[in-house]
DRENDO-1510 file (C-alpha; in Angstrom, 1 decimal, always signed):
<recs>
REC; n; res; u; v; w
REC; 1; UNK; -103.9; +171.9; -81.8 .
REC; 2; UNK; -104.8; +168.3; -80.7 .
REC; 3; UNK; -108.1; +167.9; -78.8 .
REC; 4; UNK; -106.2; +167.5; -75.6 .
REC; 5; UNK; -104.2; +170.8; -76.0 .
REC; 6; UNK; -107.4; +172.6; -77.0 .
REC; 7; UNK; -109.1; +171.3; -73.9 .
REC; 8; UNK; -106.2; +172.4; -71.7 .
REC; 9; UNK; -106.1; +175.8; -73.4 .
REC; 10; UNK; -109.8; +176.5; -72.9 .
REC; 11; UNK; -109.6; +175.5; -69.3 .
REC; 12; UNK; -106.6; +177.9; -68.7 .
REC; 13; UNK; -104.2; +175.0; -68.0 .
REC; 14; UNK; -101.9; +175.4; -71.0 .
REC; 15; UNK; -98.9; +177.7; -70.6 .
REC; 16; UNK; -95.9; +176.5; -72.6 .
REC; 17; UNK; -95.0; +173.7; -75.0 .
REC; 18; UNK; -91.5; +172.6; -76.0 .
REC; 19; UNK; -92.4; +172.1; -79.7 .
REC; 20; UNK; -95.0; +173.0; -82.3 .
REC; 21; UNK; -95.1; +169.3; -83.2 .
REC; 22; UNK; -96.8; +168.2; -80.0 .
REC; 23; UNK; -100.3; +168.6; -81.5 .
REC; 24; UNK; -99.4; +166.3; -84.4 .
REC; 25; UNK; -97.7; +163.8; -82.0 .
REC; 26; UNK; -100.8; +163.6; -79.8 .
REC; 27; UNK; -103.2; +163.3; -82.7 .
REC; 28; UNK; -101.3; +160.4; -84.3 .
REC; 29; UNK; -101.7; +157.7; -81.6 .
REC; 30; UNK; -102.2; +156.8; -78.0 .
REC; 31; UNK; -99.4; +158.5; -76.0 .
REC; 32; UNK; -98.1; +158.0; -72.5 .
REC; 33; UNK; -98.0; +161.3; -70.5 .
REC; 34; UNK; -96.5; +161.7; -67.0 .
REC; 35; UNK; -96.5; +164.1; -64.1 .
REC; 36; UNK; -94.3; +163.9; -61.0 .
REC; 37; UNK; -95.4; +164.5; -57.4 .
REC; 38; UNK; -92.9; +164.7; -54.6 .
REC; 39; UNK; -94.3; +163.4; -51.3 .
REC; 40; UNK; -93.2; +166.3; -49.1 .
REC; 41; UNK; -96.1; +165.6; -46.7 .
REC; 42; UNK; -98.7; +162.9; -45.9 .
REC; 43; UNK; -101.2; +164.4; -48.3 .
REC; 44; UNK; -101.5; +166.6; -51.3 .
REC; 45; UNK; -103.2; +170.0; -51.5 .
REC; 46; UNK; -105.6; +171.5; -54.0 .
REC; 47; UNK; -102.6; +173.0; -55.7 .
REC; 48; UNK; -101.4; +169.5; -56.5 .
REC; 49; UNK; -104.9; +168.8; -57.8 .
REC; 50; UNK; -104.3; +171.0; -60.8 .
REC; 51; UNK; -101.7; +168.6; -62.4 .
REC; 52; UNK; -103.8; +165.7; -61.3 .
REC; 53; UNK; -106.7; +167.2; -63.3 .
REC; 54; UNK; -104.4; +167.6; -66.3 .
REC; 55; UNK; -103.7; +163.9; -66.1 .
REC; 56; UNK; -107.5; +163.2; -66.0 .
REC; 57; UNK; -107.9; +165.2; -69.2 .
REC; 58; UNK; -105.1; +163.2; -70.7 .
REC; 59; UNK; -107.0; +160.0; -70.0 .
REC; 60; UNK; -110.3; +161.4; -71.1 .
REC; 61; UNK; -108.7; +162.2; -74.5 .
REC; 62; UNK; -107.6; +158.6; -75.0 .
REC; 63; UNK; -104.0; +158.8; -73.8 .
REC; 64; UNK; -102.3; +156.9; -70.9 .
REC; 65; UNK; -101.6; +159.0; -67.8 .
REC; 66; UNK; -98.6; +158.1; -65.6 .
REC; 67; UNK; -98.5; +159.5; -62.1 .
REC; 68; UNK; -95.0; +159.4; -60.7 .
REC; 69; UNK; -94.6; +159.5; -56.9 .
REC; 70; UNK; -91.1; +160.8; -56.0 .
REC; 71; UNK; -90.1; +158.3; -53.3 .
REC; 72; UNK; -86.6; +158.9; -54.5 .
REC; 73; UNK; -86.5; +162.6; -55.5 .
REC; 74; UNK; -88.6; +163.4; -52.4 .
REC; 75; UNK; -85.6; +162.6; -50.3 .
REC; 76; UNK; -83.7; +165.3; -52.1 .
REC; 77; UNK; -86.2; +168.1; -52.7 .
REC; 78; UNK; -86.8; +170.3; -55.7 .
REC; 79; UNK; -85.2; +173.8; -55.3 .
REC; 80; UNK; -87.8; +175.3; -57.7 .
REC; 81; UNK; -89.8; +178.0; -56.0 .
REC; 82; UNK; -87.7; +177.7; -52.8 .
REC; 83; UNK; -85.6; +180.5; -51.3 .
REC; 84; UNK; -83.8; +178.3; -48.8 .
REC; 85; UNK; -82.6; +174.7; -48.4 .
REC; 86; UNK; -85.3; +172.1; -47.6 .
REC; 87; UNK; -85.2; +170.1; -44.5 .
REC; 88; UNK; -84.3; +166.6; -45.7 .
REC; 89; UNK; -86.7; +163.8; -44.7 .
REC; 90; UNK; -85.7; +160.3; -43.8 .
REC; 91; UNK; -86.5; +157.4; -46.2 .
REC; 92; UNK; -89.0; +156.1; -43.7 .
REC; 93; UNK; -90.8; +159.4; -43.6 .
REC; 94; UNK; -90.9; +159.6; -47.4 .
REC; 95; UNK; -92.2; +156.1; -47.8 .
REC; 96; UNK; -94.9; +156.7; -45.2 .
REC; 97; UNK; -96.0; +159.8; -47.2 .
REC; 98; UNK; -96.1; +157.8; -50.4 .
REC; 99; UNK; -98.4; +155.3; -48.9 .
REC; 100; UNK; -100.8; +158.0; -47.6 .
REC; 101; UNK; -100.8; +159.8; -51.0 .
REC; 102; UNK; -101.1; +156.8; -53.3 .
REC; 103; UNK; -104.9; +156.3; -52.8 .
REC; 104; UNK; -105.6; +160.0; -53.8 .
REC; 105; UNK; -104.8; +159.2; -57.5 .
REC; 106; UNK; -107.5; +156.5; -57.6 .
REC; 107; UNK; -110.1; +159.2; -57.0 .
REC; 108; UNK; -109.1; +161.2; -60.1 .
REC; 109; UNK; -107.7; +158.6; -62.5 .
REC; 110; UNK; -109.1; +155.3; -63.8 .
REC; 111; UNK; -106.6; +152.4; -63.1 .
REC; 112; UNK; -109.0; +149.6; -64.1 .
REC; 113; UNK; -107.8; +147.2; -66.8 .
REC; 114; UNK; -111.0; +147.8; -68.7 .
REC; 115; UNK; -110.2; +151.5; -69.3 .
REC; 116; UNK; -109.2; +152.5; -72.8 .
REC; 117; UNK; -105.8; +153.7; -71.5 .
REC; 118; UNK; -105.5; +152.5; -67.9 .
REC; 119; UNK; -103.6; +154.9; -65.6 .
REC; 120; UNK; -100.2; +153.9; -64.2 .
REC; 121; UNK; -98.7; +154.8; -60.8 .
REC; 122; UNK; -95.0; +154.5; -60.3 .
REC; 123; UNK; -92.5; +155.4; -57.6 .
REC; 124; UNK; -89.1; +156.6; -58.8 .
REC; 125; UNK; -87.3; +155.2; -55.7 .
REC; 126; UNK; -87.7; +151.8; -57.5 .
REC; 127; UNK; -85.1; +152.8; -60.1 .
REC; 128; UNK; -83.2; +155.7; -58.6 .
REC; 129; UNK; -82.2; +153.6; -55.5 .
REC; 130; UNK; -80.6; +151.1; -57.8 .
REC; 131; UNK; -78.2; +153.6; -59.4 .
REC; 132; UNK; -74.7; +153.9; -58.1 .
REC; 133; UNK; -73.0; +157.2; -57.7 .
REC; 134; UNK; -70.5; +156.2; -60.4 .
REC; 135; UNK; -73.3; +155.2; -62.7 .
REC; 136; UNK; -74.9; +158.6; -62.4 .
REC; 137; UNK; -71.6; +160.5; -63.0 .
REC; 138; UNK; -70.6; +158.4; -66.0 .
REC; 139; UNK; -73.9; +157.7; -67.7 .
REC; 140; UNK; -76.0; +160.7; -66.8 .
REC; 141; UNK; -74.0; +163.5; -65.4 .
REC; 142; UNK; -71.7; +163.7; -68.5 .
REC; 143; UNK; -74.7; +164.8; -70.5 .
REC; 144; UNK; -75.3; +167.9; -68.4 .
REC; 145; UNK; -73.6; +171.2; -68.7 .
REC; 146; UNK; -72.9; +173.0; -65.4 .
REC; 147; UNK; -73.1; +176.3; -67.3 .
REC; 148; UNK; -76.7; +175.5; -68.3 .
REC; 149; UNK; -77.6; +174.2; -64.8 .
REC; 150; UNK; -76.5; +177.4; -63.0 .
REC; 151; UNK; -78.6; +179.5; -65.4 .
REC; 152; UNK; -81.8; +177.9; -64.2 .
REC; 153; UNK; -83.8; +180.5; -62.2 .
REC; 154; UNK; -84.2; +178.3; -59.1 .
REC; 155; UNK; -80.4; +177.8; -59.0 .
REC; 156; UNK; -79.3; +181.3; -60.1 .
REC; 157; UNK; -81.5; +183.0; -57.5 .
REC; 158; UNK; -80.0; +180.9; -54.7 .
REC; 159; UNK; -76.4; +181.4; -55.9 .
REC; 160; UNK; -76.9; +185.1; -55.9 .
REC; 161; UNK; -78.0; +185.2; -52.3 .
REC; 162; UNK; -75.0; +184.4; -50.2 .
REC; 163; UNK; -76.9; +183.7; -47.0 .
REC; 164; UNK; -79.1; +181.0; -48.7 .
REC; 165; UNK; -76.9; +179.4; -51.3 .
REC; 166; UNK; -77.7; +175.9; -52.7 .
REC; 167; UNK; -76.2; +172.6; -51.7 .
REC; 168; UNK; -74.8; +170.1; -54.2 .
REC; 169; UNK; -77.8; +167.9; -53.2 .
REC; 170; UNK; -80.5; +170.2; -54.4 .
REC; 171; UNK; -78.3; +171.3; -57.3 .
REC; 172; UNK; -78.4; +167.7; -58.5 .
REC; 173; UNK; -82.2; +167.5; -58.4 .
REC; 174; UNK; -82.5; +168.4; -62.1 .
REC; 175; UNK; -80.4; +165.4; -63.1 .
REC; 176; UNK; -82.6; +163.0; -61.1 .
REC; 177; UNK; -85.8; +164.4; -62.6 .
REC; 178; UNK; -84.4; +164.2; -66.1 .
REC; 179; UNK; -83.4; +160.6; -65.5 .
REC; 180; UNK; -87.0; +159.9; -64.4 .
REC; 181; UNK; -88.2; +161.1; -67.9 .
REC; 182; UNK; -85.5; +159.0; -69.6 .
REC; 183; UNK; -86.5; +155.9; -67.5 .
REC; 184; UNK; -90.2; +156.3; -68.3 .
REC; 185; UNK; -89.4; +156.9; -72.0 .
REC; 186; UNK; -87.4; +153.7; -72.1 .
REC; 187; UNK; -89.8; +151.6; -70.0 .
REC; 188; UNK; -93.2; +152.9; -70.8 .
REC; 189; UNK; -92.7; +154.7; -74.1 .
REC; 190; UNK; -93.6; +157.9; -72.4 .
REC; 191; UNK; -93.2; +160.9; -74.8 .
REC; 192; UNK; -94.7; +163.8; -72.9 .
REC; 193; UNK; -94.1; +165.3; -69.5 .
REC; 194; UNK; -96.6; +167.8; -67.9 .
REC; 195; UNK; -95.8; +170.1; -65.1 .
REC; 196; UNK; -96.2; +173.6; -63.6 .
REC; 197; UNK; -94.5; +176.5; -65.4 .
REC; 198; UNK; -91.7; +176.4; -62.8 .
REC; 199; UNK; -90.8; +172.9; -64.1 .
REC; 200; UNK; -90.0; +174.0; -67.6 .
REC; 201; UNK; -86.3; +173.8; -67.2 .
REC; 202; UNK; -86.4; +170.4; -65.6 .
REC; 203; UNK; -88.7; +169.1; -68.4 .
REC; 204; UNK; -86.3; +170.4; -71.1 .
REC; 205; UNK; -83.4; +168.8; -69.3 .
REC; 206; UNK; -85.2; +165.4; -69.5 .
REC; 207; UNK; -86.0; +165.8; -73.2 .
REC; 208; UNK; -82.3; +166.7; -73.8 .
REC; 209; UNK; -81.1; +163.7; -71.8 .
REC; 210; UNK; -83.3; +161.3; -73.8 .
REC; 211; UNK; -81.9; +162.6; -77.0 .
REC; 212; UNK; -78.3; +162.6; -75.9 .
REC; 213; UNK; -78.3; +159.1; -74.5 .
REC; 214; UNK; -80.0; +157.7; -77.6 .
REC; 215; UNK; -77.5; +159.4; -79.9 .
REC; 216; UNK; -74.5; +158.4; -77.7 .
REC; 217; UNK; -75.5; +154.7; -77.8 .
REC; 218; UNK; -76.7; +154.6; -81.4 .
REC; 219; UNK; -75.5; +157.6; -83.5 .
REC; 220; UNK; -78.1; +156.8; -86.2 .
REC; 221; UNK; -81.0; +156.4; -83.7 .
REC; 222; UNK; -84.4; +156.8; -85.3 .
REC; 223; UNK; -86.5; +159.9; -84.4 .
REC; 224; UNK; -88.9; +157.7; -82.5 .
REC; 225; UNK; -86.1; +156.9; -80.1 .
REC; 226; UNK; -85.5; +160.5; -79.3 .
REC; 227; UNK; -89.1; +161.8; -79.5 .
REC; 228; UNK; -90.0; +163.6; -76.3 .
REC; 229; UNK; -92.0; +166.7; -75.5 .
REC; 230; UNK; -93.1; +168.9; -72.6 .
REC; 231; UNK; -96.1; +170.9; -71.7 .
REC; 232; UNK; -96.5; +173.2; -68.7 .
REC; 233; UNK; -99.5; +174.6; -67.0 .
REC; 234; UNK; -99.5; +178.1; -65.5 .
REC; 235; UNK; -98.9; +178.6; -61.8 .
REC; 236; UNK; -102.5; +179.5; -61.1 .
REC; 237; UNK; -103.6; +182.0; -58.5 .
REC; 238; UNK; -106.9; +183.4; -57.0 .
REC; 239; UNK; -108.4; +186.3; -58.8 .
REC; 240; UNK; -106.8; +188.7; -56.3 .
REC; 241; UNK; -103.4; +187.2; -56.9 .
REC; 242; UNK; -103.3; +185.2; -53.7 .
REC; 243; UNK; -102.1; +181.6; -53.5 .
REC; 244; UNK; -104.9; +179.0; -54.0 .
REC; 245; UNK; -105.7; +176.8; -51.1 .
REC; 246; UNK; -104.1; +179.0; -48.5 .
REC; 247; UNK; -106.7; +180.1; -45.9 .
REC; 248; UNK; -106.5; +181.5; -42.3 .
REC; 249; UNK; -106.8; +178.0; -41.0 .
REC; 250; UNK; -104.1; +176.6; -43.3 .
REC; 251; UNK; -103.8; +174.7; -46.6 .
REC; 252; UNK; -106.7; +172.9; -48.1 .
REC; 253; UNK; -105.7; +169.2; -48.3 .
REC; 254; UNK; -107.1; +166.4; -50.4 .
REC; 255; UNK; -107.0; +163.8; -47.5 .
REC; 256; UNK; -109.9; +163.8; -45.0 .
REC; 257; UNK; -107.5; +163.5; -42.0 .
REC; 258; UNK; -106.0; +166.9; -42.9 .
REC; 259; UNK; -109.0; +168.8; -44.2 .
REC; 260; UNK; -112.4; +167.3; -43.3 .
REC; 261; UNK; -114.9; +166.7; -46.2 .
REC; 262; UNK; -117.2; +169.3; -44.6 .
REC; 263; UNK; -114.4; +171.9; -44.5 .
REC; 264; UNK; -113.4; +170.9; -48.0 .
REC; 265; UNK; -117.0; +171.4; -49.2 .
REC; 266; UNK; -117.2; +174.8; -47.5 .
REC; 267; UNK; -114.0; +176.0; -49.1 .
REC; 268; UNK; -115.5; +175.5; -52.6 .
REC; 269; UNK; -118.9; +176.7; -51.6 .
REC; 270; UNK; -117.4; +180.0; -50.3 .
REC; 271; UNK; -115.5; +180.7; -53.5 .
REC; 272; UNK; -115.9; +184.3; -54.6 .
REC; 273; UNK; -117.7; +185.1; -57.9 .
REC; 274; UNK; -114.4; +186.0; -59.4 .
REC; 275; UNK; -112.7; +182.7; -58.5 .
REC; 276; UNK; -115.6; +180.3; -59.2 .
REC; 277; UNK; -115.3; +181.1; -62.9 .
REC; 278; UNK; -111.8; +179.7; -63.0 .
REC; 279; UNK; -112.3; +177.0; -60.4 .
REC; 280; UNK; -115.0; +175.4; -62.5 .
REC; 281; UNK; -112.6; +175.1; -65.5 .
REC; 282; UNK; -109.6; +174.0; -63.4 .
REC; 283; UNK; -111.1; +171.6; -60.8 .
REC; 284; UNK; -114.1; +169.9; -62.5 .
REC; 285; UNK; -114.6; +167.6; -65.5 .
REC; 286; UNK; -117.9; +169.3; -66.4 .
REC; 287; UNK; -118.2; +170.0; -70.1 .
REC; 288; UNK; -117.8; +173.4; -71.7 .
REC; 289; UNK; -121.5; +174.1; -72.2 .
REC; 290; UNK; -122.3; +173.3; -68.6 .
REC; 291; UNK; -119.5; +175.4; -67.3 .
REC; 292; UNK; -120.4; +178.4; -69.5 .
REC; 293; UNK; -124.0; +178.1; -68.4 .
REC; 294; UNK; -123.0; +178.2; -64.7 .
REC; 295; UNK; -120.7; +181.1; -65.4 .
REC; 296; UNK; -123.6; +183.0; -66.9 .
REC; 297; UNK; -125.6; +182.5; -63.6 .
REC; 298; UNK; -122.8; +184.3; -61.8 .
REC; 299; UNK; -123.5; +187.3; -64.0 .
REC; 300; UNK; -127.3; +187.1; -64.0 .
REC; 301; UNK; -128.1; +185.8; -60.5 .
REC; 302; UNK; -125.0; +185.9; -58.3 .
REC; 303; UNK; -127.1; +185.7; -55.1 .
REC; 304; UNK; -128.3; +182.1; -55.9 .
REC; 305; UNK; -124.6; +180.9; -55.9 .
REC; 306; UNK; -125.6; +178.1; -58.2 .
REC; 307; UNK; -122.0; +178.0; -59.7 .
REC; 308; UNK; -120.5; +177.6; -56.2 .
REC; 309; UNK; -122.8; +174.8; -55.2 .
REC; 310; UNK; -122.1; +172.9; -58.5 .
REC; 311; UNK; -118.4; +173.4; -58.0 .
REC; 312; UNK; -118.5; +172.1; -54.4 .
REC; 313; UNK; -120.6; +169.1; -55.4 .
REC; 314; UNK; -118.3; +168.1; -58.2 .
REC; 315; UNK; -115.0; +168.4; -56.4 .
REC; 316; UNK; -116.2; +166.8; -53.1 .
REC; 317; UNK; -117.8; +164.0; -55.0 .
REC; 318; UNK; -114.6; +163.3; -57.0 .
REC; 319; UNK; -112.3; +163.5; -54.0 .
REC; 320; UNK; -114.4; +162.1; -51.1 .
REC; 321; UNK; -117.3; +160.3; -52.8 .
REC; 322; UNK; -121.1; +160.6; -52.7 .
REC; 323; UNK; -121.5; +159.6; -49.1 .
REC; 324; UNK; -119.3; +162.3; -47.7 .
REC; 325; UNK; -120.9; +164.8; -50.2 .
REC; 326; UNK; -124.3; +164.0; -48.8 .
REC; 327; UNK; -123.0; +164.5; -45.2 .
REC; 328; UNK; -121.4; +167.8; -46.1 .
REC; 329; UNK; -124.5; +169.1; -47.8 .
REC; 330; UNK; -126.7; +168.0; -44.9 .
REC; 331; UNK; -124.3; +169.7; -42.4 .
REC; 332; UNK; -124.3; +172.9; -44.5 .
REC; 333; UNK; -128.1; +172.9; -44.6 .
REC; 334; UNK; -128.3; +172.3; -40.9 .
REC; 335; UNK; -125.9; +175.2; -40.3 .
REC; 336; UNK; -128.0; +177.5; -42.5 .
REC; 337; UNK; -131.4; +176.5; -41.0 .
REC; 338; UNK; -130.2; +176.0; -37.4 .
REC; 339; UNK; -131.9; +172.6; -37.2 .
REC; 340; UNK; -129.0; +170.6; -36.0 .
REC; 341; UNK; -130.7; +167.7; -34.2 .
REC; 342; UNK; -130.4; +165.4; -37.2 .
REC; 343; UNK; -126.6; +165.6; -37.5 .
REC; 344; UNK; -124.7; +162.5; -36.4 .
REC; 345; UNK; -122.1; +162.9; -33.7 .
REC; 346; UNK; -119.0; +163.0; -35.9 .
REC; 347; UNK; -120.6; +165.6; -38.3 .
REC; 348; UNK; -121.8; +167.7; -35.3 .
REC; 349; UNK; -118.3; +167.9; -33.9 .
REC; 350; UNK; -116.8; +168.6; -37.3 .
REC; 351; UNK; -119.2; +171.4; -38.2 .
REC; 352; UNK; -119.0; +173.2; -34.8 .
REC; 353; UNK; -115.4; +172.5; -34.0 .
REC; 354; UNK; -114.4; +176.2; -34.3 .
REC; 355; UNK; -117.4; +177.9; -32.6 .
REC; 356; UNK; -117.0; +179.4; -29.1 .
REC; 357; UNK; -117.8; +177.0; -26.3 .
REC; 358; UNK; -118.0; +176.7; -22.5 .
REC; 359; UNK; -118.2; +173.9; -20.1 .
REC; 360; UNK; -121.0; +173.5; -17.5 .
REC; 361; UNK; -122.0; +171.1; -14.7 .
REC; 362; UNK; -124.2; +168.3; -16.1 .
REC; 363; UNK; -126.1; +167.9; -12.8 .
REC; 364; UNK; -127.7; +171.3; -13.2 .
REC; 365; UNK; -129.8; +169.9; -16.0 .
REC; 366; UNK; -131.6; +167.6; -13.6 .
REC; 367; UNK; -135.2; +168.1; -12.7 .
REC; 368; UNK; -136.5; +171.5; -13.9 .
REC; 369; UNK; -133.1; +172.3; -15.3 .
REC; 370; UNK; -131.3; +175.6; -15.6 .
REC; 371; UNK; -132.7; +178.9; -16.8 .
REC; 372; UNK; -131.5; +179.8; -20.3 .
REC; 373; UNK; -131.4; +183.5; -19.4 .
REC; 374; UNK; -128.8; +182.7; -16.8 .
REC; 375; UNK; -126.7; +180.6; -19.1 .
REC; 376; UNK; -126.8; +183.1; -21.9 .
REC; 377; UNK; -125.0; +185.7; -19.8 .
REC; 378; UNK; -122.2; +183.1; -19.4 .
REC; 379; UNK; -121.6; +182.7; -23.1 .
REC; 380; UNK; -120.3; +184.7; -26.0 .
REC; 381; UNK; -123.9; +185.4; -27.1 .
REC; 382; UNK; -124.8; +188.0; -24.4 .
REC; 383; UNK; -122.8; +190.4; -22.4 .
REC; 384; UNK; -125.2; +190.5; -19.4 .
REC; 385; UNK; -128.3; +189.0; -18.0 .
REC; 386; UNK; -130.2; +192.1; -19.1 .
REC; 387; UNK; -129.0; +191.7; -22.7 .
REC; 388; UNK; -129.8; +188.0; -22.5 .
REC; 389; UNK; -133.4; +188.7; -21.5 .
REC; 390; UNK; -133.7; +191.2; -24.3 .
REC; 391; UNK; -132.5; +188.7; -26.9 .
REC; 392; UNK; -134.9; +186.1; -25.7 .
REC; 393; UNK; -137.9; +188.5; -25.6 .
REC; 394; UNK; -137.1; +189.4; -29.2 .
REC; 395; UNK; -137.0; +185.7; -30.3 .
REC; 396; UNK; -133.4; +186.0; -31.4 .
REC; 397; UNK; -132.1; +182.9; -29.6 .
REC; 398; UNK; -132.6; +179.2; -30.5 .
REC; 399; UNK; -131.7; +176.0; -28.7 .
REC; 400; UNK; -130.6; +173.2; -31.1 .
REC; 401; UNK; -132.5; +175.0; -33.9 .
REC; 402; UNK; -135.7; +175.7; -31.9 .
REC; 403; UNK; -136.7; +179.3; -31.0 .
REC; 404; UNK; -136.5; +179.8; -27.2 .
REC; 405; UNK; -138.9; +181.8; -25.1 .
REC; 406; UNK; -137.9; +184.0; -22.1 .
REC; 407; UNK; -138.8; +181.3; -19.6 .
REC; 408; UNK; -137.0; +178.5; -21.4 .
REC; 409; UNK; -135.0; +176.2; -19.2 .
REC; 410; UNK; -132.4; +173.6; -20.4 .
REC; 411; UNK; -132.7; +170.0; -19.2 .
REC; 412; UNK; -131.1; +166.7; -20.2 .
REC; 413; UNK; -133.6; +166.5; -23.1 .
REC; 414; UNK; -131.6; +169.3; -24.7 .
REC; 415; UNK; -128.4; +167.2; -24.9 .
REC; 416; UNK; -127.2; +166.3; -28.4 .
REC; 417; UNK; -125.5; +162.9; -28.4 .
REC; 418; UNK; -125.4; +163.1; -24.6 .
REC; 419; UNK; -122.8; +165.9; -24.4 .
REC; 420; UNK; -123.6; +169.1; -26.2 .
REC; 421; UNK; -126.3; +171.9; -26.5 .
REC; 422; UNK; -126.0; +174.4; -29.4 .
REC; 423; UNK; -127.2; +177.9; -28.9 .
REC; 424; UNK; -127.6; +180.4; -31.8 .
REC; 425; UNK; -128.4; +184.1; -31.8 .
REC; 426; UNK; -129.5; +185.6; -35.1 .
REC; 427; UNK; -128.3; +183.8; -38.2 .
REC; 428; UNK; -124.6; +183.2; -37.7 .
REC; 429; UNK; -123.6; +183.5; -34.0 .
REC; 430; UNK; -123.2; +180.1; -32.3 .
REC; 431; UNK; -122.1; +178.9; -28.9 .
REC; 432; UNK; -121.6; +175.3; -27.8 .
REC; 433; UNK; -122.5; +174.3; -24.3 .
REC; 434; UNK; -120.5; +171.2; -23.2 .
REC; 435; UNK; -121.9; +169.3; -20.3 .
REC; 436; UNK; -119.4; +167.5; -18.1 .
</recs>
C-alpha cells in the first residue's frame, strides 16, 4: 500500500479499489485526486465531511485534491441511494447553493499557491453546459452499454419497483459523472476518483470512458493516456447502525446558519463512547499516536470524556475557527456551572433557544420587584406555590447562576441583556423568563 492508502485504511475510510496497481501509482509521483459534491442544499452535512476529510488526507500525503461542485449534475440528481425521483431544482437554485457551499472547502483544504500541492475547486456546469445533446449521444453515449447501466443497483432497484421507476434524466446521471472524470483526466491529469461505496459503479464507468475515448481516437494510445483509478470509502454509520448526523432536531450541517457553532460543538461533545472511537479517526487530522491515546482514555476513564472534548475541539476549530470554538466552550462551561451572566447576547439566545420559556410584564420588576416564589409556580420548574417554596428552601433554585433564597425577589437588575432572566432547578432544568 501507499502511505495514503495505509492512512485511509487505518482510519476506516478505505472500502474498495479498482486496481491493485493504485498503491504503486500513488507512490510514483504527485497525483491529482477528485471527489464530487452535488449541491442539493445550501450547505453540506457531516456526512459530506467524510469525503472532504479524504481529500485532506490526499493533500497531506503530497497529492493534489480536486473538489468538484456539481453545478451541472446537481440539476439532474444522482439516483444512488434514492428510492424515488428527486425534485428537480432550477439552475438559479443550484447556483445559489454552489456559492454557499464553496467556502466550506477552504476550511478543510489548502488552496494557497505556497502549498506543496494546492487544492483545486471546480464546477462541472462550466463544461457540461457547453455540451450539446448530439455531442453527448455521439461522443459519449456510444461508449455506454444500456445492458450494463440497468444492472447498476440504483437503477435496477427502481426498475423493479413499478410505482417508482426511473426517468431517462436520472438514468443518464452516470454518463454525466463519467464525463466529469474524463474532463478532469484530460484537463488536470486527474487519475484517481474517490467516493462513497455507493459510487463504485459511477467511478468504474468514468474509468471505462477514459479508456474507450483514448483508444477510439488513438488506437495505440500510451498507458498513461488511459491510466485512471478509483477508491471508495465505506458508507459509515454510528455504532448502533444509525445514520451519522441525524438527530431529533435534524441534520448536523457544516454551515453556521444551519447548525450553530454551539450546537455543532455539543453534537461532538455528546458522542457516545462507542462512536467517539470512530469519529476521532474519521473527522480529525490528529495523528495515530494521539488518537490511540485518547481511545485508551475511553477505556480507562470514560467519565472524564477527554476523547469527546478533544474531538469537539478539533472539528469545531477546523470548520468554524478558534473564535467560535472559544465561544462554544465558554457557553458549554456556563451551561454546566449555571453562571450565565458572562455570555454575550447572541450566545445566550443560541444556548437557551430550546429551553421552556414564558413571557411576563416588565413593569412588575420595578421597585421591590416580584417574588420569585410566585413566579416559579408559573414556570415549568414548579407545579405549585407550595412546591416552589420547598425548592427555594432546599437551595435548589438559582437565578442567572446565583443560588436564590426563599425571600428572593426579581428586579430589573436580574435582566440579562435587558430582556431575559434564566432560572435553573437542580443541574439541568432551565426556564427562561422573557420580560416584555
